DRENVOKOL-297875 format. One record per atom (N, C-alpha, C): residue number from 1; residue in three letters; atom name; x, y, z. Coordinates in nm, 4 decimals, m for minus. Layout:
<zagus>
{NUM; ALA; CA; {X; Y; Z}};
...
</zagus>
This chain:
<zagus>
{1; MET; N; {8.2129; 5.6401; 11.3466}};
{1; MET; CA; {8.2925; 5.5667; 11.2886}};
{1; MET; C; {8.3624; 5.5652; 11.1383}};
{2; ILE; N; {8.4676; 5.5612; 11.1509}};
{2; ILE; CA; {8.5484; 5.5748; 11.0358}};
{2; ILE; C; {8.5635; 5.4682; 10.9596}};
{3; GLU; N; {8.5526; 5.3889; 10.8795}};
{3; GLU; CA; {8.6198; 5.2625; 10.7642}};
{3; GLU; C; {8.6916; 5.3288; 10.6592}};
{4; VAL; N; {8.8232; 5.2753; 10.6424}};
{4; VAL; CA; {8.8641; 5.2934; 10.4930}};
{4; VAL; C; {8.9020; 5.1415; 10.4817}};
{5; ILE; N; {8.8566; 5.1262; 10.3559}};
{5; ILE; CA; {8.8102; 5.0357; 10.2606}};
{5; ILE; C; {8.9230; 5.0079; 10.1510}};
{6; ALA; N; {8.9644; 4.9620; 10.1203}};
{6; ALA; CA; {9.0868; 4.9716; 9.9942}};
{6; ALA; C; {9.0944; 4.8203; 9.9584}};
{7; ILE; N; {9.1168; 4.8121; 9.8338}};
{7; ILE; CA; {9.1316; 4.6814; 9.7323}};
{7; ILE; C; {9.2656; 4.6665; 9.7381}};
{8; GLY; N; {9.2958; 4.5422; 9.7747}};
{8; GLY; CA; {9.4317; 4.5275; 9.7791}};
{8; GLY; C; {9.4851; 4.5705; 9.9209}};
{9; LYS; N; {9.6247; 4.4823; 9.9096}};
{9; LYS; CA; {9.6833; 4.5103; 10.0309}};
{9; LYS; C; {9.8296; 4.6233; 9.9899}};
{10; ILE; N; {9.8587; 4.6859; 10.1127}};
{10; ILE; CA; {9.9414; 4.8075; 10.0683}};
{10; ILE; C; {10.1118; 4.6695; 10.0303}};
{11; LYS; N; {10.1742; 4.6669; 9.9362}};
{11; LYS; CA; {10.2672; 4.6468; 9.9022}};
{11; LYS; C; {10.3783; 4.6543; 10.0364}};
{12; TYR; N; {10.4089; 4.7806; 10.0230}};
{12; TYR; CA; {10.5682; 4.7827; 10.0789}};
{12; TYR; C; {10.5652; 4.8339; 10.2806}};
{13; THR; N; {10.6410; 4.7677; 10.3303}};
{13; THR; CA; {10.6341; 4.7693; 10.4620}};
{13; THR; C; {10.6832; 4.9299; 10.5316}};
{14; GLU; N; {10.7196; 5.0179; 10.4121}};
{14; GLU; CA; {10.7413; 5.1216; 10.5286}};
{14; GLU; C; {10.6197; 5.2379; 10.4664}};
{15; VAL; N; {10.5338; 5.1728; 10.3703}};
{15; VAL; CA; {10.4165; 5.2932; 10.3587}};
{15; VAL; C; {10.3447; 5.2260; 10.4746}};
{16; LYS; N; {10.2974; 5.0905; 10.5504}};
{16; LYS; CA; {10.1850; 5.0050; 10.5645}};
{16; LYS; C; {10.2466; 5.0845; 10.7050}};
{17; LYS; N; {10.3430; 5.0908; 10.7273}};
{17; LYS; CA; {10.3913; 5.1965; 10.8921}};
{17; LYS; C; {10.3472; 5.3119; 10.8693}};
{18; MET; N; {10.3212; 5.3327; 10.7633}};
{18; MET; CA; {10.2886; 5.5252; 10.7824}};
{18; MET; C; {10.1863; 5.5322; 10.7686}};
{19; ALA; N; {10.0866; 5.4457; 10.6932}};
{19; ALA; CA; {9.9853; 5.4596; 10.7275}};
{19; ALA; C; {9.9063; 5.4116; 10.8484}};
{20; GLU; N; {9.9550; 5.3126; 10.9302}};
{20; GLU; CA; {9.9212; 5.2795; 11.0432}};
{20; GLU; C; {9.9420; 5.4117; 11.1258}};
{21; HIS; N; {10.1022; 5.4725; 11.1661}};
{21; HIS; CA; {10.0737; 5.5584; 11.2471}};
{21; HIS; C; {10.0252; 5.6579; 11.2251}};
{22; TYR; N; {9.9297; 5.6981; 11.0674}};
{22; TYR; CA; {9.8806; 5.8134; 11.0793}};
{22; TYR; C; {9.7080; 5.7360; 11.1178}};
{23; ARG; N; {9.7018; 5.6323; 11.1182}};
{23; ARG; CA; {9.5021; 5.5689; 11.1660}};
{23; ARG; C; {9.5236; 5.6217; 11.3172}};
{24; LYS; N; {9.6469; 5.5413; 11.3958}};
{24; LYS; CA; {9.6383; 5.5303; 11.5208}};
{24; LYS; C; {9.6065; 5.6795; 11.5116}};
{25; MET; N; {9.6414; 5.7350; 11.5208}};
{25; MET; CA; {9.6303; 5.9104; 11.5359}};
{25; MET; C; {9.5288; 5.9374; 11.5377}};
{26; CYS; N; {9.5132; 5.9109; 11.5032}};
{26; CYS; CA; {9.3014; 5.9251; 11.4423}};
{26; CYS; C; {9.2067; 5.8961; 11.5665}};
{27; LEU; N; {9.3220; 5.7726; 11.6159}};
{27; LEU; CA; {9.2342; 5.6925; 11.6766}};
{27; LEU; C; {9.1801; 5.7773; 11.8276}};
{28; LYS; N; {9.2733; 5.9204; 11.8511}};
{28; LYS; CA; {9.2596; 5.9837; 11.9379}};
{28; LYS; C; {9.0999; 6.0953; 11.9509}};
{29; TRP; N; {9.0384; 6.0710; 11.8239}};
{29; TRP; CA; {8.9326; 6.1481; 11.8199}};
{29; TRP; C; {8.8030; 6.0744; 11.7538}};
{30; ILE; N; {8.8480; 5.9783; 11.6731}};
{30; ILE; CA; {8.7457; 5.8552; 11.6322}};
{30; ILE; C; {8.7852; 5.7295; 11.5977}};
{31; ASP; N; {8.6935; 5.6292; 11.6108}};
{31; ASP; CA; {8.7284; 5.4816; 11.5782}};
{31; ASP; C; {8.7315; 5.5147; 11.4287}};
{32; VAL; N; {8.8387; 5.4317; 11.4060}};
{32; VAL; CA; {8.8759; 5.4411; 11.2604}};
{32; VAL; C; {8.9405; 5.2703; 11.2078}};
{33; LYS; N; {8.8447; 5.2325; 11.1138}};
{33; LYS; CA; {8.8908; 5.1020; 11.0565}};
{33; LYS; C; {8.9456; 5.0793; 10.9373}};
{34; GLU; N; {9.0163; 4.9785; 10.9333}};
{34; GLU; CA; {9.0546; 4.9229; 10.7646}};
{34; GLU; C; {9.0098; 4.8286; 10.7389}};
{35; ARG; N; {9.0032; 4.8311; 10.6486}};
{35; ARG; CA; {8.9202; 4.7035; 10.5755}};
{35; ARG; C; {9.0009; 4.6676; 10.4439}};
{36; GLU; N; {9.0764; 4.5941; 10.3858}};
{36; GLU; CA; {9.1018; 4.5587; 10.3001}};
{36; GLU; C; {9.0369; 4.4552; 10.2075}};
{37; ILE; N; {9.0093; 4.4165; 10.0988}};
{37; ILE; CA; {8.8940; 4.3745; 10.0183}};
{37; ILE; C; {9.0007; 4.3360; 9.8927}};
{38; GLN; N; {8.9196; 4.2032; 9.8379}};
{38; GLN; CA; {8.9384; 4.2202; 9.7021}};
{38; GLN; C; {8.8509; 4.2313; 9.6402}};
{39; LYS; N; {8.8916; 4.2788; 9.4844}};
{39; LYS; CA; {8.8185; 4.3357; 9.4230}};
{39; LYS; C; {8.6961; 4.3052; 9.3607}};
{40; GLU; N; {8.6491; 4.1513; 9.3589}};
{40; GLU; CA; {8.5266; 4.0402; 9.3375}};
{40; GLU; C; {8.4282; 4.1041; 9.4169}};
{41; ASN; N; {8.4670; 4.1392; 9.5642}};
{41; ASN; CA; {8.3777; 4.1929; 9.6736}};
{41; ASN; C; {8.2961; 4.3260; 9.6719}};
{42; LEU; N; {8.4015; 4.3843; 9.5900}};
{42; LEU; CA; {8.3384; 4.5711; 9.5735}};
{42; LEU; C; {8.2221; 4.5625; 9.6023}};
{43; GLY; N; {8.1216; 4.4930; 9.4872}};
{43; GLY; CA; {7.9716; 4.5554; 9.4694}};
{43; GLY; C; {7.8813; 4.5246; 9.5681}};
{44; LYS; N; {7.9408; 4.3912; 9.6494}};
{44; LYS; CA; {7.8510; 4.3512; 9.7911}};
{44; LYS; C; {7.8980; 4.4954; 9.8944}};
{45; VAL; N; {8.0277; 4.5066; 9.8863}};
{45; VAL; CA; {8.0706; 4.5957; 10.0138}};
{45; VAL; C; {8.0312; 4.7144; 10.0053}};
{46; LEU; N; {7.9933; 4.8127; 9.8805}};
{46; LEU; CA; {7.9464; 4.8647; 9.8311}};
{46; LEU; C; {7.8167; 4.9343; 9.8883}};
{47; LEU; N; {7.7402; 4.8114; 9.9110}};
{47; LEU; CA; {7.6197; 4.8575; 9.9441}};
{47; LEU; C; {7.5546; 4.8499; 10.0933}};
{48; GLU; N; {7.6560; 4.8083; 10.1641}};
{48; GLU; CA; {7.6488; 4.7915; 10.3385}};
{48; GLU; C; {7.6338; 4.9275; 10.3613}};
{49; LYS; N; {7.6005; 4.9266; 10.4351}};
{49; LYS; CA; {7.5382; 5.0914; 10.5755}};
{49; LYS; C; {7.6521; 5.1862; 10.5856}};
{50; GLY; N; {7.6076; 5.2840; 10.5798}};
{50; GLY; CA; {7.7081; 5.4027; 10.5550}};
{50; GLY; C; {7.7630; 5.4873; 10.4727}};
{51; PHE; N; {7.7948; 5.6230; 10.4855}};
{51; PHE; CA; {7.7661; 5.6909; 10.3700}};
{51; PHE; C; {7.9279; 5.6881; 10.2771}};
{52; THR; N; {7.8811; 5.6350; 10.1681}};
{52; THR; CA; {7.9704; 5.6015; 10.0753}};
{52; THR; C; {8.0376; 5.6446; 10.0249}};
{53; ILE; N; {8.1999; 5.6777; 9.9863}};
{53; ILE; CA; {8.2915; 5.7830; 9.9450}};
{53; ILE; C; {8.3719; 5.6932; 9.8566}};
{54; LEU; N; {8.4165; 5.7556; 9.7317}};
{54; LEU; CA; {8.4986; 5.6773; 9.6706}};
{54; LEU; C; {8.5986; 5.7883; 9.6745}};
{55; LEU; N; {8.6862; 5.7498; 9.6530}};
{55; LEU; CA; {8.8302; 5.8257; 9.5978}};
{55; LEU; C; {8.8916; 5.8351; 9.4691}};
{56; ASP; N; {8.8521; 5.9469; 9.4172}};
{56; ASP; CA; {8.9100; 5.8892; 9.2727}};
{56; ASP; C; {8.9161; 6.0724; 9.2341}};
{57; GLU; N; {9.0056; 6.0597; 9.1297}};
{57; GLU; CA; {9.1021; 6.1577; 9.1057}};
{57; GLU; C; {9.0398; 6.3046; 9.0157}};
{58; ASN; N; {8.8838; 6.2542; 9.0026}};
{58; ASN; CA; {8.8168; 6.3286; 8.9070}};
{58; ASN; C; {8.7187; 6.3640; 9.0045}};
{59; GLY; N; {8.7068; 6.3720; 9.1043}};
{59; GLY; CA; {8.5858; 6.4137; 9.2552}};
{59; GLY; C; {8.6277; 6.4957; 9.2997}};
{60; LYS; N; {8.5165; 6.5691; 9.3972}};
{60; LYS; CA; {8.5032; 6.6840; 9.4449}};
{60; LYS; C; {8.6920; 6.7217; 9.5503}};
{61; GLN; N; {8.6516; 6.7977; 9.5401}};
{61; GLN; CA; {8.7967; 6.8150; 9.6119}};
{61; GLN; C; {8.7859; 6.9371; 9.7210}};
{62; PHE; N; {8.8898; 6.9410; 9.8165}};
{62; PHE; CA; {8.8223; 7.0651; 9.9493}};
{62; PHE; C; {8.9599; 7.1241; 9.9852}};
{63; ASN; N; {8.9586; 7.1662; 10.0498}};
{63; ASN; CA; {9.0757; 7.2212; 10.1236}};
{63; ASN; C; {9.0698; 7.1963; 10.2603}};
{64; SER; N; {9.1595; 7.2046; 10.3402}};
{64; SER; CA; {9.1470; 7.1123; 10.4762}};
{64; SER; C; {9.0657; 7.1555; 10.5360}};
{65; ILE; N; {9.0187; 7.2615; 10.5513}};
{65; ILE; CA; {8.9298; 7.3310; 10.6570}};
{65; ILE; C; {8.7489; 7.2681; 10.5890}};
{66; ASP; N; {8.7675; 7.3125; 10.4981}};
{66; ASP; CA; {8.6290; 7.2510; 10.4238}};
{66; ASP; C; {8.6253; 7.0778; 10.4283}};
{67; PHE; N; {8.7283; 6.9889; 10.3929}};
{67; PHE; CA; {8.6765; 6.8343; 10.4131}};
{67; PHE; C; {8.6940; 6.8448; 10.5760}};
{68; ALA; N; {8.7209; 6.8976; 10.6835}};
{68; ALA; CA; {8.6808; 6.9096; 10.8148}};
{68; ALA; C; {8.5168; 6.8754; 10.8799}};
{69; LYS; N; {8.4767; 7.0492; 10.7539}};
{69; LYS; CA; {8.3143; 7.0700; 10.8051}};
{69; LYS; C; {8.2862; 6.8741; 10.7572}};
{70; PHE; N; {8.3117; 6.8544; 10.6092}};
{70; PHE; CA; {8.2236; 6.7526; 10.5653}};
{70; PHE; C; {8.2051; 6.6711; 10.6554}};
{71; ILE; N; {8.3362; 6.6467; 10.7041}};
{71; ILE; CA; {8.3492; 6.5565; 10.7712}};
{71; ILE; C; {8.2424; 6.5700; 10.8932}};
{72; GLU; N; {8.2217; 6.5974; 10.9855}};
{72; GLU; CA; {8.1687; 6.6578; 11.0479}};
{72; GLU; C; {8.0124; 6.6396; 11.0431}};
{73; ASN; N; {7.9875; 6.7503; 10.9423}};
{73; ASN; CA; {7.8619; 6.7510; 10.8713}};
{73; ASN; C; {7.7898; 6.5640; 10.8446}};
{74; ASN; N; {7.8768; 6.5044; 10.7752}};
{74; ASN; CA; {7.8512; 6.3667; 10.7261}};
{74; ASN; C; {7.8708; 6.2798; 10.9204}};
{75; LEU; N; {7.9242; 6.3095; 10.9926}};
{75; LEU; CA; {7.9153; 6.1979; 11.0238}};
{75; LEU; C; {7.8276; 6.2632; 11.1861}};
{76; SER; N; {7.7201; 6.3651; 11.1615}};
{76; SER; CA; {7.6277; 6.3948; 11.2310}};
{76; SER; C; {7.4863; 6.3805; 11.1813}};
{77; ARG; N; {7.4677; 6.3051; 11.0696}};
{77; ARG; CA; {7.3869; 6.2608; 10.9514}};
{77; ARG; C; {7.4070; 6.1078; 10.9865}};
{78; TYR; N; {7.5244; 6.0188; 10.9670}};
{78; TYR; CA; {7.5418; 5.9191; 10.9504}};
{78; TYR; C; {7.6476; 5.8495; 11.0592}};
{79; SER; N; {7.6630; 5.6985; 11.1176}};
{79; SER; CA; {7.6619; 5.6415; 11.1863}};
{79; SER; C; {7.8133; 5.6179; 11.1128}};
{80; LYS; N; {7.8830; 5.6052; 11.0301}};
{80; LYS; CA; {7.9758; 5.5499; 10.9806}};
{80; LYS; C; {7.9842; 5.6260; 10.8094}};
{81; ILE; N; {8.1374; 5.6665; 10.8095}};
{81; ILE; CA; {8.1598; 5.7143; 10.7044}};
{81; ILE; C; {8.2496; 5.6259; 10.6350}};
{82; ARG; N; {8.2291; 5.5686; 10.5185}};
{82; ARG; CA; {8.3228; 5.4447; 10.4808}};
{82; ARG; C; {8.4166; 5.5241; 10.3325}};
{83; PHE; N; {8.5251; 5.5537; 10.3427}};
{83; PHE; CA; {8.6663; 5.5600; 10.2625}};
{83; PHE; C; {8.6676; 5.4341; 10.1597}};
{84; PHE; N; {8.6578; 5.4344; 10.0189}};
{84; PHE; CA; {8.6891; 5.3474; 9.9626}};
{84; PHE; C; {8.8363; 5.4131; 9.8304}};
{85; ILE; N; {8.8949; 5.2947; 9.8362}};
{85; ILE; CA; {9.0091; 5.2904; 9.7271}};
{85; ILE; C; {9.0704; 5.2201; 9.6899}};
{86; ALA; N; {9.0432; 5.2871; 9.5510}};
{86; ALA; CA; {9.0815; 5.1565; 9.4765}};
{86; ALA; C; {9.2033; 5.0879; 9.4027}};
{87; ASP; N; {9.2002; 5.0158; 9.3607}};
{87; ASP; CA; {9.3786; 4.9343; 9.3176}};
{87; ASP; C; {9.3822; 5.0202; 9.1796}};
{88; GLU; N; {9.5216; 5.0135; 9.1166}};
{88; GLU; CA; {9.5572; 5.0619; 8.9650}};
{88; GLU; C; {9.3927; 5.1051; 8.8603}};
{89; GLU; N; {9.3291; 4.9849; 8.8714}};
{89; GLU; CA; {9.2181; 4.9970; 8.7362}};
{89; GLU; C; {9.1022; 5.1271; 8.8162}};
{90; GLY; N; {9.1458; 5.1579; 8.9428}};
{90; GLY; CA; {9.0346; 5.2525; 8.9638}};
{90; GLY; C; {8.8949; 5.2076; 8.9625}};
{91; PHE; N; {8.7857; 5.3014; 8.9885}};
{91; PHE; CA; {8.6431; 5.2394; 9.0055}};
{91; PHE; C; {8.5644; 5.2675; 8.8448}};
{92; SER; N; {8.4816; 5.1649; 8.8522}};
{92; SER; CA; {8.3886; 5.1337; 8.6863}};
{92; SER; C; {8.3008; 5.2266; 8.7561}};
{93; GLU; N; {8.1845; 5.2751; 8.6403}};
{93; GLU; CA; {8.1513; 5.3719; 8.6328}};
{93; GLU; C; {7.9957; 5.2756; 8.6997}};
{94; LYS; N; {7.9423; 5.2070; 8.7207}};
{94; LYS; CA; {7.9082; 5.1061; 8.7872}};
{94; LYS; C; {7.9083; 5.1273; 8.9374}};
{95; ASP; N; {8.0363; 5.1205; 8.9917}};
{95; ASP; CA; {8.0583; 5.1233; 9.0796}};
{95; ASP; C; {8.0401; 5.2817; 9.1562}};
{96; LYS; N; {8.0970; 5.4053; 9.0593}};
{96; LYS; CA; {8.0255; 5.5282; 9.0965}};
{96; LYS; C; {7.9035; 5.5357; 9.1037}};
{97; LYS; N; {7.8175; 5.4620; 9.0507}};
{97; LYS; CA; {7.7162; 5.5061; 9.0504}};
{97; LYS; C; {7.6057; 5.5269; 9.2260}};
{98; LYS; N; {7.7170; 5.3997; 9.2933}};
{98; LYS; CA; {7.6872; 5.3165; 9.4175}};
{98; LYS; C; {7.6788; 5.4527; 9.5347}};
{99; ALA; N; {7.8343; 5.5104; 9.4902}};
{99; ALA; CA; {7.8531; 5.5812; 9.5852}};
{99; ALA; C; {7.7847; 5.7104; 9.6150}};
{100; ASP; N; {7.7657; 5.7808; 9.7728}};
{100; ASP; CA; {7.6966; 5.8974; 9.8126}};
{100; ASP; C; {7.7456; 5.9762; 9.7295}};
{101; PHE; N; {7.9281; 5.9485; 9.8038}};
{101; PHE; CA; {8.0292; 6.1244; 9.7374}};
{101; PHE; C; {8.1575; 6.0563; 9.6723}};
{102; ILE; N; {8.1732; 6.1031; 9.5218}};
{102; ILE; CA; {8.3374; 6.1041; 9.5123}};
{102; ILE; C; {8.4130; 6.1843; 9.5486}};
{103; PHE; N; {8.5380; 6.1630; 9.5665}};
{103; PHE; CA; {8.6218; 6.2708; 9.6677}};
{103; PHE; C; {8.7351; 6.2368; 9.6199}};
{104; SER; N; {8.8162; 6.3103; 9.5962}};
{104; SER; CA; {8.9378; 6.3382; 9.5260}};
{104; SER; C; {9.0316; 6.3912; 9.6319}};
{105; LEU; N; {9.1729; 6.3710; 9.6362}};
{105; LEU; CA; {9.2528; 6.4381; 9.7536}};
{105; LEU; C; {9.3437; 6.5099; 9.6667}};
{106; SER; N; {9.3528; 6.4659; 9.5181}};
{106; SER; CA; {9.4438; 6.5546; 9.4245}};
{106; SER; C; {9.3960; 6.5412; 9.2943}};
{107; PRO; N; {9.3881; 6.6649; 9.2010}};
{107; PRO; CA; {9.3755; 6.5931; 9.0742}};
{107; PRO; C; {9.4727; 6.5262; 8.9794}};
{108; LEU; N; {9.6220; 6.5034; 9.1118}};
{108; LEU; CA; {9.6953; 6.4118; 9.0836}};
{108; LEU; C; {9.6816; 6.2800; 9.1034}};
{109; THR; N; {9.7216; 6.1733; 9.0278}};
{109; THR; CA; {9.7503; 6.0323; 9.0403}};
{109; THR; C; {9.8662; 5.9826; 9.1411}};
{110; PHE; N; {9.7930; 5.8799; 9.2002}};
{110; PHE; CA; {9.8633; 5.8477; 9.2914}};
{110; PHE; C; {9.8896; 5.6891; 9.3111}};
{111; PRO; N; {9.9878; 5.6254; 9.3997}};
{111; PRO; CA; {9.9756; 5.4771; 9.4172}};
{111; PRO; C; {9.9083; 5.4395; 9.5087}};
{112; HIS; N; {9.7922; 5.3862; 9.4985}};
{112; HIS; CA; {9.6727; 5.3794; 9.5653}};
{112; HIS; C; {9.7297; 5.3205; 9.6955}};
{113; ASP; N; {9.8485; 5.2513; 9.7260}};
{113; ASP; CA; {9.9691; 5.2772; 9.9343}};
{113; ASP; C; {9.9545; 5.3840; 9.9093}};
{114; ILE; N; {10.0310; 5.4358; 9.8571}};
{114; ILE; CA; {9.9994; 5.6329; 9.9105}};
{114; ILE; C; {9.8634; 5.7068; 9.9660}};
{115; VAL; N; {9.7518; 5.6976; 9.8323}};
{115; VAL; CA; {9.6379; 5.7357; 9.8735}};
{115; VAL; C; {9.6382; 5.6887; 10.0390}};
{116; ARG; N; {9.6829; 5.5950; 10.0995}};
{116; ARG; CA; {9.6162; 5.4965; 10.2219}};
{116; ARG; C; {9.6900; 5.6475; 10.3236}};
{117; VAL; N; {9.8139; 5.6509; 10.2610}};
{117; VAL; CA; {9.8957; 5.7325; 10.3939}};
{117; VAL; C; {9.7959; 5.9070; 10.3830}};
{118; LEU; N; {9.8320; 5.9448; 10.2818}};
{118; LEU; CA; {9.7162; 6.0746; 10.2171}};
{118; LEU; C; {9.6182; 6.0783; 10.2869}};
{119; LEU; N; {9.5292; 5.9896; 10.2688}};
{119; LEU; CA; {9.3533; 6.0176; 10.3514}};
{119; LEU; C; {9.4032; 5.9802; 10.4702}};
{120; TYR; N; {9.4670; 5.8436; 10.5081}};
{120; TYR; CA; {9.4490; 5.8900; 10.7119}};
{120; TYR; C; {9.4999; 6.0557; 10.7529}};
{121; GLU; N; {9.6101; 6.0867; 10.7060}};
{121; GLU; CA; {9.7047; 6.2111; 10.7454}};
{121; GLU; C; {9.5685; 6.3383; 10.7054}};
{122; GLN; N; {9.4895; 6.3232; 10.6440}};
{122; GLN; CA; {9.3792; 6.4447; 10.6001}};
{122; GLN; C; {9.2785; 6.3974; 10.6924}};
{123; ILE; N; {9.2407; 6.3001; 10.7388}};
{123; ILE; CA; {9.1281; 6.2587; 10.8085}};
{123; ILE; C; {9.1846; 6.3113; 10.9439}};
{124; PHE; N; {9.3334; 6.2508; 11.0332}};
{124; PHE; CA; {9.3373; 6.3084; 11.1664}};
{124; PHE; C; {9.3736; 6.5045; 11.1188}};
{125; ARG; N; {9.4232; 6.5443; 11.0096}};
{125; ARG; CA; {9.4250; 6.6808; 11.0206}};
{125; ARG; C; {9.2989; 6.7594; 11.0425}};
{126; ALA; N; {9.2069; 6.6517; 10.9712}};
{126; ALA; CA; {9.0293; 6.7081; 11.0017}};
{126; ALA; C; {8.9822; 6.7133; 11.1323}};
{127; PHE; N; {8.9912; 6.6092; 11.1993}};
{127; PHE; CA; {8.9644; 6.6209; 11.3184}};
{127; PHE; C; {9.0514; 6.6962; 11.4425}};
{128; SER; N; {9.2229; 6.7338; 11.3881}};
{128; SER; CA; {9.2854; 6.8580; 11.4883}};
{128; SER; C; {9.2380; 7.0006; 11.4858}};
{129; ILE; N; {9.1494; 6.9566; 11.3115}};
{129; ILE; CA; {9.1319; 7.1245; 11.3175}};
{129; ILE; C; {8.9850; 7.0990; 11.3699}};
{130; LEU; N; {8.8867; 7.0587; 11.3938}};
{130; LEU; CA; {8.7736; 7.0402; 11.4951}};
{130; LEU; C; {8.7563; 7.0464; 11.6139}};
{131; ASN; N; {8.9246; 7.0041; 11.6799}};
{131; ASN; CA; {8.9278; 7.0034; 11.8293}};
{131; ASN; C; {9.0139; 7.1077; 11.8545}};
{132; ASN; N; {9.0679; 7.1864; 11.7693}};
{132; ASN; CA; {9.1162; 7.2824; 11.7631}};
{132; ASN; C; {9.2700; 7.2428; 11.8581}};
{133; HIS; N; {9.3241; 7.1716; 11.7585}};
{133; HIS; CA; {9.4132; 7.0930; 11.8132}};
{133; HIS; C; {9.5573; 7.1814; 11.7376}};
{134; PRO; N; {9.6943; 7.1696; 11.7489}};
{134; PRO; CA; {9.7571; 7.2807; 11.6559}};
{134; PRO; C; {9.8385; 7.2189; 11.5863}};
{135; TYR; N; {9.8108; 7.0943; 11.5597}};
{135; TYR; CA; {9.8670; 6.9973; 11.4238}};
{135; TYR; C; {9.8832; 7.0989; 11.2846}};
{136; HIS; N; {9.7345; 7.1259; 11.3068}};
{136; HIS; CA; {9.6980; 7.2071; 11.1636}};
{136; HIS; C; {9.7073; 7.3676; 11.1916}};
{137; ARG; N; {9.7699; 7.4331; 11.1146}};
{137; ARG; CA; {9.8752; 7.5783; 11.1723}};
{137; ARG; C; {9.8210; 7.6583; 11.0139}};
</zagus>
């Protein structure tokens, strides 16, 4: 199972629809849940079970094929992968120390609403690669 945990809500209806579109596409291969939390609950949620990945522009970057392998390897070791998306303030150093991995979608900085869309699309792309689906050409 994959869980995407975001601080705050998506502000724009169009972005929310796009994120939900890609999340639902992922369901063909894996259960993907979404949770929106308040910043004050982050510390507690970070300690829940699962492989914890924080998204941060300074984290490790992958190409799509290597990201697919990363997902596959960690799902074989953990029952749940949890991706955390920060608000506009980002994650504190204290929060980063609680993570198992720091991941970057890009060296560019994106609004956190857009990050959700990009992350779901990359998760779908990863599973399309792992399942030899023609989506990733």
